[in-house]
N, C-alpha and C positions, 0 to 999 in steps of 0.2 A: 504493500500500500504506500509505503514511503517513497519507493522508487516511482510509482505511478504519479504521486502528487508532485514530485520534482519535475517529471516530464511535463505535466500539465501547466506548471508554473513557469517553465522555461521561456515560452514565447512572450509572456507578459513581462518577465524580468529583462529579456532581450530588448523589448520595446522601450522600457523605462531607460535603459542605458543609452540606446540609440537616440531617443528623444532628447536626452541631456546634451549629446554632442550636436544634434541638429540645432537646438536652441543656441548653443555656443557659436555655431557657424553662421546662423542668421543674425547674430548680434552685429556682424560686420557684413551687411548686405552687398556692398560694392565688391568686397573681396570674394564673397561667395559666388556672385553672378559672373564675375570676371573669370574665376577658375572653372565654373561650370561651362560657360560658353567657350573658353579656350580649350577645355577638354573635348568638347564636341568638334571643334574645328580641327584640332590636332589629329584625333582619331579619324575624322572624315577625310583627311588627306590620303589615308590608305586606299579608300575607294576611289578618290580622284585619280590616284596613280593607276589603278586598274582601268578606269574609264579612259585615261589618256592612251593606254595601250591599244584600246579598241578604235582609235583614230587611224591606226595603220593595219589592224587585223580584224577579221570578221568573227573569229571564234578563238577560244583558248581551251585546249584540250577537248575540242568538239563541243564546247558550251558557249552560248552567247552571253552578252553582257547582263541582260536581265536574269538569266538563269544563275549566273555567278552572283548577282546581287541577292538572290534568294539565299544562297549559301552564306554569303557575307553577312547579311542581316540577321539570319537565324543564329549563327554562332556568336555574333556581336552582342545581340540582346541577351543570350544565355550567359555569356561570360560577364557582361556588364552587370547583370542582376546578381550573379554569384559574387563578383568582386565587391559590389556595394554592400551586400549582406554580410559576407564573412571574409572579405579580402584581408582584414586586419589580422587574421590568424597567421599570416606570413611573418608577423612580428613576434612570434613566439620565441625566437632566438634572442631577441632584444630583452624580453621579459626574463628569460633564463639568465642572461649575462648580468642584468642589473639587479636581479633578486626580486623584482616586482611580482614575479609569479608566486613567490611565497606569500605575499600579501593577498593575492587573489584567492589562494587556497584556504585562507582563513575566513573568507566571506561565505555567507549562506546562499550562494548562487553558484550553479554549475560552472566549472572552470571554462569549458568550451564556450558557454554563453558569454562570459566576461571577455574572453580573448577575441571572439568574433565581433562583438558589439563595440569594443574599445575603439575610440576615435572613428566612429561611424561617419563615413564621408558621403553626404547627400549630393555633393557636387558631381559624383560619378553618374548622376542622371544625364549629364551632357553626353557621355559616351553611349548610354542606353538609348537616348532619344535619337541620336544620329543614326545608330544601327536600325532603330525602328522605322525611321524615314526611308532608309534604303530598302528595308524589307517590304514596306508598304508599296514603294515604287515597283519592286519586283513582282508584287502580287497582282498588279493591274491586269496584265494580259492572260492570266491563268483562268481556265474554265473551272470555277469553284463548284464543288459538290460537297454535300455534308461530310462525306468520307475524307475528302482532302482538307476541309476545315479542321476536322477532328485530328487528323495526322499532324497538321501544322501546330495545333495547340499542344499535342502530345510531344512534338519535337522540341518546342520551347521549354516545356516543363522538364522533360527528361534531360535536355541539354543543361539546364540549370542544375539538376541533380548531379550530373556527371562532373561538371566543373566544380560544384560544391565539394564532391568527394576528392577531386584532385587537389583543391586548395588545402583541405584538411590533411589528407594522407601524406602528401609530399612535404608539407610544413612540419610534420611530426619528425622528420629527419633531424630537425634542429634540437630535439631533445638529446641527441647524441653528439651532434657536431657544433651546436650553438650558433653557427653562422653559415647557413646554407640556403638563404632565401632565394638566391639566384637560381639554385637548382630547382626549386619549386616553380619558379617563373618559367623555366624551360619547358615544363609540362603543361602549365596553365596557359600563359600567354603564347608560348610556342605552339601548343595544340590549336589555339584559336587562329594563329597565323596560317597554319597549314590547312585548316578547314575553311578558310576564306576562299580557297581556290578549288576547282574541281579536282578530284583525286586522280583523274586521268593524266594530269601533268607529272605524276610520280610513277616510278616503276612498280610493277605488280607486287614486288617484295615489300615495298614501303606500305602499300595499301593493306596487305595482309597483316603487317605489324600494327597498323592503326586500327585494325578490326579485331584482332585476337590478343595482342599483347597490351597495347595502350589504346583501348577502344574508343578513341576520340571520333572515329568515323561515324559513330552512332549519334553524335551531337546533331549533325545536320545532313550528312551525305546520303545515307540510306533513306531517311524519311523524305528528303528533298527529291530523290529520284521518283518516289511514288507521286508526290505532289506535281512534279513536272511531267508525269506520264512517260518516263523514260526507263528503258531496260538497263540493268546494271552492266556497264562496259566490261567488267571483270568476271561476269558470269555468276555473281553471288545470288543466292535464292531471293526471290521477291519478298518473302516474308521477313527478311532482315529489316524492312521498313518499319515493322511494328515491334521490333525487339528493343528499342531504345529504353522504355521504362524498366524492363527487366535488367538491362545492363546498368542503368542508373542505380537501381536498388541493390544490385550485387556490389557495385563500387562503393556505395554508401555504407554497406555492411563492413567492407574491408577497411574503409576509412575510420569507422567507429572502432574497429579492432586495433588499428594502428594508433589511434588516439589513446585508448585505454592502456595499451602497451607502453606508450611514451610517458604517460602520466605516472604509471607504476615505476618506470625506470628513473624518473626524476627524484633526486635526493637533495634538492636545495643547492644554493651556490656555495655554501660553506662559509659565507661571509656574514 
């Protein structure tokens, strides 16, 4: 019963901490809006670069610009939401080095809730809104059916779960190394960068690794093929398009295991 009550209280406790940081950010509205708009512009340059390529080519990996925009927007929204919600978990190494993790452990709030909500950055809405605009533009010519709408929503939710798991699992490495946030970035932001493009630009071996080893392909690639009405160029089963939620749940379970293992391993800074 105690564990169940902790789980039920966690969202409310997370919201309280996040709201505190939101109020702090909005106390300086000029700074907040400058950073938010700047974030949207900077991340938007990624898609501008892709669009510029299409002034000299018609397709990239046999995919048109709007098709790539669907991939880009879906992974961008999923990563942006995960980054805003729990991106602060990447600072676990800082908490370990400074000893602030010891203080968090004494509070009656789950450690993961505190670490994820710490310094909640609402300004990351700039990145999310930019990706959402690209996704909406990509959606215009698609012949929408209830099934395609459902798969698109499933893709965004499952993509959020997959990146959520990546943030937590790879940040746990810092319980042992204390300073490996860049390693986590290689899998979170690096995975986002790879899935912005059609996987047909990569060798088959890379696609297999992104499917079965680091399954970032389920963030947007397989569901997008269904939404676009395209066959898989690598001959993967068509039902892979519906597998993203199962992949997300499996990765979240592994991330939870990694987190519990890391916390049990932690023995304070000794200072």
